C-alpha positions as CSV (number, residue, x, y, z in Angstrom):
1,M,-32.1,16.7,-39.4
2,S,-30.5,14.2,-42.0
3,K,-29.8,11.0,-42.4
4,E,-26.1,11.7,-42.5
5,N,-23.9,10.6,-40.0
6,L,-20.8,12.3,-40.1
7,S,-19.0,10.5,-37.3
8,G,-15.4,9.5,-38.2
9,Y,-11.8,10.3,-38.3
10,Y,-10.8,12.5,-41.3
11,S,-7.5,13.4,-42.4
12,F,-6.2,17.0,-44.5
13,V,-6.4,17.0,-48.2
14,S,-6.5,20.4,-48.7
15,Q,-7.5,23.6,-48.7
16,E,-7.4,27.5,-50.3
17,N,-8.0,31.2,-48.9
18,M,-6.4,30.1,-45.0
19,D,-4.9,33.1,-45.4
20,E,-8.0,35.3,-46.3
21,Y,-9.8,34.2,-43.8
22,L,-8.2,34.7,-41.0
23,K,-7.2,38.0,-42.3
24,A,-11.2,39.0,-42.2
25,L,-10.9,37.6,-38.3
26,D,-8.2,40.0,-37.7
27,I,-5.2,37.3,-37.0
28,N,-1.9,38.2,-36.9
29,I,0.4,37.6,-39.6
30,A,2.7,35.1,-37.7
31,L,-0.2,33.3,-36.0
32,R,-1.6,32.8,-40.1
33,K,1.8,31.9,-41.0
34,I,2.0,29.1,-38.7
35,V,-1.8,28.7,-39.4
36,C,-1.9,28.6,-43.1
37,L,1.1,25.6,-42.7
38,L,-0.5,23.4,-40.2
39,H,-3.1,20.2,-41.9
40,P,-5.3,19.4,-39.5
41,D,-7.3,16.7,-39.1
42,K,-11.3,16.3,-37.8
43,E,-12.3,14.0,-35.6
44,I,-16.3,14.2,-35.4
45,I,-19.1,12.0,-33.0
46,Q,-22.2,12.3,-33.2
47,N,-24.6,10.8,-31.0
48,G,-28.3,11.7,-31.9
49,N,-28.6,15.5,-32.0
50,H,-25.4,15.8,-29.2
51,M,-22.0,15.9,-31.6
52,I,-18.5,16.7,-31.1
53,I,-16.1,18.0,-32.9
54,K,-12.8,17.5,-32.4
55,T,-10.0,20.1,-35.3
56,L,-6.8,17.9,-34.2
57,T,-2.6,19.7,-35.2
58,T,0.3,19.6,-33.9
59,F,0.1,23.9,-32.7
60,R,-3.0,23.4,-31.1
61,N,-5.9,21.4,-30.8
62,F,-9.8,22.6,-30.6
63,N,-13.3,20.8,-29.0
64,M,-16.4,21.8,-30.2
65,D,-18.9,20.0,-28.0
66,F,-23.1,21.2,-28.4
67,E,-26.3,20.1,-29.2
68,L,-28.0,20.6,-33.0
69,G,-30.2,23.5,-32.8
70,K,-29.5,24.8,-29.6
71,E,-27.7,27.9,-29.4
72,F,-25.0,28.3,-26.8
73,E,-21.9,30.8,-26.0
74,E,-19.1,29.7,-28.3
75,D,-15.4,30.4,-26.6
76,L,-13.1,31.0,-29.5
77,G,-10.5,31.4,-27.6
78,P,-7.9,29.6,-29.2
79,V,-9.0,30.9,-32.4
80,D,-9.4,34.3,-32.5
81,G,-10.2,35.7,-28.7
82,R,-13.2,35.9,-29.4
83,K,-16.8,34.5,-28.2
84,C,-19.8,34.5,-30.3
85,Q,-23.6,32.5,-29.6
86,T,-23.7,29.4,-32.5
87,T,-26.1,27.6,-33.3
88,V,-25.4,24.6,-35.4
89,A,-28.5,23.0,-37.8
90,W,-28.8,20.3,-40.8
91,E,-30.3,22.4,-43.5
92,G,-30.3,19.5,-45.8
93,D,-27.7,17.1,-46.5
94,E,-25.3,20.3,-44.8
95,L,-24.6,20.8,-41.4
96,I,-24.5,24.1,-40.9
97,C,-23.0,26.5,-38.0
98,V,-23.9,30.1,-37.1
99,Q,-21.2,32.3,-35.2
100,K,-23.5,36.0,-34.8
101,G,-20.8,38.2,-32.4
102,E,-18.1,41.1,-33.7
103,K,-17.2,39.7,-37.5
104,Q,-20.7,40.0,-40.0
105,N,-21.1,36.8,-42.0
106,R,-19.6,34.0,-39.2
107,G,-19.8,31.1,-39.6
108,W,-19.0,26.9,-41.3
109,K,-21.1,24.5,-43.1
110,H,-19.9,20.8,-43.2
111,W,-20.8,18.6,-46.1
112,I,-19.6,14.9,-47.4
113,V,-19.0,13.8,-51.3
114,G,-18.2,10.5,-51.2
115,D,-15.4,9.5,-48.1
116,L,-14.7,13.5,-48.5
117,L,-16.0,15.9,-46.0
118,H,-15.6,19.3,-47.0
119,L,-15.8,22.3,-45.1
120,E,-16.3,26.3,-45.6
121,M,-16.0,28.7,-43.2
122,T,-17.1,32.2,-44.1
123,A,-16.5,35.8,-41.9
124,E,-16.6,38.9,-43.4
125,G,-16.3,38.8,-47.1
126,A,-13.7,35.9,-46.6
127,T,-14.4,32.3,-47.5
128,A,-11.9,29.4,-47.1
129,K,-12.3,25.9,-48.0
130,Q,-11.2,22.8,-46.7
131,V,-11.5,18.7,-47.5
132,F,-10.8,16.0,-45.3
133,R,-10.5,12.5,-46.4
134,K,-12.5,9.6,-44.0
135,V,-9.6,7.5,-43.1
136,K,-12.2,5.4,-39.9
C-alpha cells in the first residue's frame, strides 16, 4: 500500500478524449454531449483502507464507497446502467480500479503530481484523461 493519502477536494482542470471513452461504454449521443460539457469536481475521503470517492457535477453526482483490495459489486447505473465486479488497490503510487463486466479493459487509475490529481479511465480500446487541482 502506498503512503499517499488522496483525501481532499479537487476542482476540474481539464479532460481529453471523453467522447470516445463514452462511446466505448455505449452512452447515447445526447448524454455524451452533456457529460463532455460538465466540469466535475472530486472529493476523496480516505481513512485507512476505506475510501469514498465523490464525483460532483451540476447534472448528477456519483459516489463510490469501498475497501481497498476487496472485490465488490459496483452499481454503475448512474453512469451506463451496468453492474460490475470492482477491485481498487494501490500499485506503487497509483490507485488502480479494475471493473470486470460486459466491457473489456474497463477501469481507472488515480495518481498525484504536485497539487494535481490525474485520472485515466479505460473501456474497450478507449482512454479518457481528466486532471483536477487540489483546493482543500
